[in-house]
N, C-alpha and C positions, 0 to 999 in steps of 0.2 A: 537127743531126748531118751531120759531116761525111762525104762521100763521094769515094771515090778511083779512077780507072779508069785502069789501067797499058794502054800499047800497045810495040807495039816489038823483042818479043824474037824470037828465030829460032834459025835455025842458022847457023853462017859456022866457018870453017877457022881455025887458030891463026894469029894475023897479023892478022887483017880487023880491022871495026869495026861497031860495031850502036850503034843511038840509043832511050834507052828514054823513054817519055814520060808522064808523069803528070797528069790534068786533076783539079783539085780544084771542087768544089761544094757548097754547105750552108752554105758559113763566110764568113766575111771572110778571104778569102786572104790579103793582107797580114799576117794576126794570127799565122797557122798558122807551126809550124816543121817543116820537111819532111826527106825524108831517105829514103835508099833502103837495105834490108838484101837481103838474100840468103840461100837457105837451100838446100843440095846435101843428097842423098838420104845421112840417116843423120848429119846432122849439124846443131847448133844455127845459129837464125837469128845472124847476123851484119850490124852495123854497116858499109856501103862509105863511104856521104858523107852529109851533112847540110849543108843550108843555115843558118844561126842568124839569127832576125829582128835581133837586135841588131847583127846583123854579124859575119862571115867563115863561111868554108868549112870543112867539115874530111872529111878521108878516112883512111880506113882503109892502114894500112902496105903493104897488099898489092895496093892499086891506085894508090896515088899516082903520079902524073907518066904513068898510062896512061887514067883516068879524068877526068870532068869536070863537075860537078852544074853546073845552071844553070836560070834559071828565066824566062817570059815573065809578068809578073805582068798586062799587060792580056789572057792568054789562060787566066787561071789554071793556068798548066800548067810543072810542073817536069821538067827532061830530066837524062838520064847520058849523056854522050855517052864512050861504051865502045871504046879504039883498043888496040891491039896484045893482041888479046885471047889467053889460054893456054885451054888445055881444064882447068885447077882454075878458072877461072872459071865452069864450066858451074854452072847453079844455078837456081833458080825466085828471081828479082827481085820483090821488095816496095817498094812507096811506103811510107812511112807518116807520118803527121802528128799535131801534138800540141801542145798549149799553155802553154808555157812563160813565167816570169817574167823571165827572166834567161840571158844564154848560157851555153853550156856548152864549155868549152876542150877537151874530149878526145868523142869519138863516145858519144851514148847508147846504152844500152839499148835493147834490144825491148819491154821492159817497162814502158818510160817512156813510149811512146807510145801513146796511147787508137785511133789510127783506121787501119785497112789497107785496104789496096788488094785485089784477088784473087790478082795474081801475073802475071808473062810469064815463059815460060822461055826461056833463055839455054843453048843448046847449043854449046860449041867443039870440033870435030875436031881432032884432030894430023894 
């Protein structure tokens, strides 16, 4: 059973930065495909960024150039560096993990991931 624990959320003014972390345990970290999702009140959960185990990183158009997904395999930790934050980035951010046999050229949907963290709130004020 994969367990994911996020941290690093908070409140920041527009233009500011935050870094989210997600520590995974319970499975071989290098086998997992990991991603960040977010969900604003009244909206569907949307993919933000993912790291493909077979190579490559994917980003949503809304965060491209502002957010960077990375990982530290030695710490079994996934990161999301968020720069130039906007009020529309306000949401609960979730870490997700799944086991896939091949890469995806597009962001996977939430239903494709089997494991989820509890979420961390990001609030950006104007």
